[in-house]
C-alpha positions as CSV (number, residue, x, y, z in Angstrom):
1,X,226.8,251.8,158.1
2,X,224.6,252.8,161.1
3,X,221.6,251.4,159.3
4,X,223.4,248.0,158.9
5,X,224.6,247.9,162.5
6,X,221.1,248.7,163.7
7,X,219.7,245.8,161.8
8,X,222.3,243.4,163.4
9,X,221.4,244.4,166.9
10,X,218.6,242.8,168.9
11,X,215.2,244.6,168.7
12,X,215.3,245.8,172.3
13,X,218.4,247.9,171.7
14,X,218.0,249.2,168.1
15,X,219.9,252.5,167.5
16,X,218.1,255.3,165.8
17,X,219.8,255.6,162.4
18,X,219.4,259.4,162.4
19,X,220.1,260.6,165.9
20,X,222.4,257.7,166.9
21,X,220.6,257.2,170.3
22,X,219.4,253.9,171.4
23,X,215.6,253.5,171.4
24,X,213.5,250.7,172.7
25,X,211.6,248.8,170.1
26,X,209.2,246.0,171.0
27,X,209.2,242.9,168.8
28,X,206.1,242.5,166.7
29,X,206.2,238.7,166.3
30,X,205.9,236.4,169.2
31,X,207.6,233.0,168.7
32,X,205.7,230.1,170.2
33,X,207.6,227.4,171.9
34,X,208.1,224.2,170.0
35,X,205.7,221.5,171.1
36,X,207.0,217.9,171.2
37,X,204.4,215.2,171.0
38,X,204.7,212.3,173.4
39,X,205.3,208.9,171.8
40,X,201.7,207.8,172.4
41,X,200.4,210.8,170.4
42,X,202.4,210.0,167.3
43,X,200.5,208.3,164.5
44,X,201.5,204.6,163.9
45,X,204.1,204.3,161.2
46,X,204.9,201.0,159.6
47,X,203.2,198.7,162.0
48,X,206.1,196.3,162.2
49,X,206.9,196.4,158.5
50,X,210.6,196.2,157.6
51,X,212.2,195.9,154.2
52,X,213.2,192.3,155.0
53,X,209.6,191.4,155.9
54,X,208.3,193.0,152.6
55,X,210.9,191.1,150.6
56,X,210.1,187.8,152.3
57,X,206.4,188.4,151.5
58,X,207.2,189.0,147.8
59,X,209.5,186.0,147.7
60,X,206.8,183.8,149.3
61,X,204.2,184.9,146.8
62,X,206.6,184.3,143.9
63,X,207.6,180.8,145.1
64,X,203.9,179.9,145.7
65,X,202.9,180.9,142.1
66,X,205.9,179.1,140.6
67,X,204.8,175.9,142.4
68,X,201.2,176.4,141.1
69,X,202.6,176.9,137.6
70,X,204.6,173.7,137.9
71,X,201.5,171.8,139.1
72,X,199.5,173.2,136.2
73,X,202.1,171.9,133.7
74,X,202.4,168.4,135.2
75,X,198.8,167.6,136.5
76,X,195.8,166.8,134.4
77,X,192.8,169.3,134.2
78,X,190.6,166.9,136.2
79,X,193.0,167.0,139.1
80,X,193.4,170.7,138.9
81,X,189.8,171.8,138.2
82,X,187.6,169.2,139.8
83,X,185.1,170.1,142.6
84,X,187.8,169.1,145.0
85,X,190.7,169.8,142.7
86,X,194.0,171.2,143.7
87,X,193.3,174.8,142.8
88,X,189.9,174.7,144.6
89,X,191.5,173.3,147.8
90,X,194.3,175.9,147.8
91,X,191.6,178.7,147.4
92,X,189.7,177.3,150.4
93,X,192.8,177.1,152.5
94,X,193.9,180.7,151.7
95,X,190.4,182.1,152.3
96,X,189.9,180.4,155.6
97,X,193.4,181.4,156.8
98,X,192.8,185.0,155.7
99,X,189.5,185.1,157.6
100,X,191.2,183.7,160.7
101,X,193.9,186.4,160.6
102,X,191.4,189.2,160.1
103,X,189.2,187.8,162.9
104,X,192.2,187.9,165.3
105,X,193.1,191.4,164.2
106,X,189.5,192.5,164.9
107,X,189.7,191.0,168.4
108,X,192.9,193.0,169.0
109,X,191.3,196.2,167.8
110,X,187.9,195.9,169.6
111,X,184.2,195.8,168.7
112,X,184.3,198.8,166.3
113,X,187.0,197.3,164.1
114,X,186.5,197.4,160.3
115,X,188.0,194.0,160.2
116,X,184.8,192.4,161.5
117,X,182.8,193.1,158.3
118,X,185.8,192.2,156.2
119,X,186.0,188.9,157.9
120,X,182.3,188.3,157.1
121,X,183.0,189.2,153.4
122,X,185.7,186.6,153.3
123,X,183.4,184.0,154.9
124,X,180.8,184.8,152.2
125,X,183.5,184.2,149.5
126,X,184.4,180.9,151.3
127,X,180.8,179.8,151.2
128,X,180.6,180.7,147.5
129,X,183.6,178.5,146.8
130,X,181.8,175.7,148.5
131,X,178.8,176.0,146.3
132,X,179.3,172.6,144.7
133,X,179.2,170.5,148.0
134,X,176.5,172.7,149.4
135,X,174.3,172.4,146.3
136,X,174.3,168.6,147.0
137,X,171.5,169.4,149.5
138,X,169.5,171.2,146.9
139,X,170.3,173.6,144.1
140,X,171.2,177.0,145.4
141,X,171.5,175.9,149.0
142,X,174.8,177.8,149.4
143,X,172.8,181.1,149.3
144,X,171.3,180.4,152.7
145,X,174.6,180.4,154.8
146,X,175.9,183.2,152.6
147,X,172.8,185.3,153.4
148,X,173.2,184.5,157.1
149,X,176.8,185.7,157.1
150,X,175.7,188.8,155.2
151,X,173.0,189.5,157.8
152,X,175.6,189.3,160.6
153,X,177.9,191.7,158.6
154,X,175.1,194.2,158.1
155,X,174.1,193.9,161.8
156,X,177.6,194.6,162.9
157,X,177.9,197.7,160.7
158,X,174.6,199.1,161.9
159,X,175.5,198.7,165.5
160,X,178.7,200.9,165.3
161,X,178.9,202.6,161.9
162,X,181.0,205.6,163.2
163,X,183.6,203.4,164.9
164,X,183.9,201.2,161.8
165,X,184.4,204.2,159.6
166,X,187.1,205.5,161.9
167,X,188.8,202.1,161.9
168,X,188.5,201.9,158.1
169,X,190.1,205.4,157.8
170,X,193.0,204.3,160.0
171,X,193.6,201.1,158.0
172,X,193.4,203.2,154.7
173,X,196.6,204.9,155.8
174,X,198.4,201.7,156.8
175,X,200.8,200.0,154.4
176,X,198.6,196.9,153.9
177,X,195.7,199.0,152.4
178,X,197.2,199.1,148.8
179,X,197.9,195.3,148.9
180,X,194.4,194.6,150.0
181,X,192.8,196.7,147.3
182,X,195.0,195.3,144.6
183,X,194.3,191.7,145.7
184,X,190.5,192.4,145.7
185,X,190.8,193.9,142.2
186,X,192.6,190.7,141.0
187,X,189.8,188.5,142.4
188,X,186.8,190.6,141.4
189,X,187.9,192.0,138.1
190,X,190.9,190.4,136.5
191,X,189.9,186.8,137.1
192,X,186.4,187.4,135.7
193,X,187.6,189.2,132.7
194,X,190.3,186.6,131.8
195,X,187.8,183.8,132.4
196,X,185.3,185.0,129.8
197,X,184.6,182.3,127.2
198,X,183.8,184.9,124.5
199,X,187.3,186.4,125.0
200,X,189.0,183.0,124.5
201,X,186.7,182.0,121.6
202,X,187.8,185.1,119.7
203,X,191.5,184.5,120.6
204,X,191.7,180.7,119.9
205,X,189.0,180.4,117.3
206,X,188.6,176.7,116.2
207,X,191.3,175.7,118.8
208,X,189.1,176.8,121.7
209,X,188.9,174.4,124.6
210,X,186.7,175.1,127.6
211,X,189.4,174.2,130.1
212,X,191.5,177.2,129.0
213,X,189.3,180.0,130.4
214,X,188.4,177.9,133.4
215,X,192.1,177.3,134.2
216,X,193.0,181.0,133.7
217,X,190.1,182.1,135.9
218,X,190.9,179.7,138.7
219,X,194.6,180.5,138.6
220,X,193.9,184.2,138.7
221,X,191.6,183.8,141.6
222,X,194.2,181.8,143.4
223,X,196.8,184.5,142.9
224,X,194.3,187.1,144.3
225,X,193.5,185.0,147.3
226,X,197.3,184.5,147.9
227,X,197.7,188.3,147.9
228,X,194.7,188.7,150.3
229,X,196.3,186.2,152.6
230,X,199.5,188.2,152.7
231,X,197.5,191.4,153.3
232,X,195.6,189.7,156.1
233,X,198.9,188.6,157.8
234,X,200.1,192.1,157.6
235,X,196.8,193.5,159.0
236,X,197.3,191.1,162.0
237,X,200.9,192.3,162.5
238,X,199.8,195.9,162.2
239,X,196.9,195.5,164.7
240,X,199.1,193.6,167.2
241,X,201.8,196.3,167.0
242,X,199.2,199.1,167.7
243,X,197.6,197.1,170.5
244,X,200.9,196.6,172.3
245,X,201.9,200.3,172.0
246,X,202.4,201.9,175.5
């Protein structure tokens, strides 16, 4: 019983279990005070994302793709897949709008923002989509403005590589990172794989028509560009919320 009581008492007044006299025992473990970080030191969380905002983005993407599917069913391939066809125009609008949102986000974050080179990459994709009109000058003319934008991108990275890496690391932990990567995979991989003529020749056989892989490729690219646009909007919201933090 004495042993139990001794354990319940504070360390400064522990009773000797044998002699019954109080002895002074110094505590071995020092408890550090709890540190509370100020609001400015806390890492950014959602960057303005709410469940309602995420749901609205999902619904907007779904409605947009449903309208595209309805247009594919009702319009002729020449209207859809021409050099200035509907799908091509929508791709140009989404790419230019995405580049604008990323450029504004880069301005909010400063010179060392990783959004500067990403904006350049979107501009290169925009020039590539305009290869038809640009090739009217001469064949392969679109490569000149694309190489010019690429040179600006490399120059920006060389000037501040560490700052861009830090910015890229911050964005990799933000909610829009997964959406951006998934959209890039749709544009670079899925659309190219689904647009292969050999794939559709083996599937359709004698019923193969060239317009099928072209339509699937362009529609897949359009879906990827729509996701990139939604990611760019979220990047801008995230950068604006971080820039306005006290």
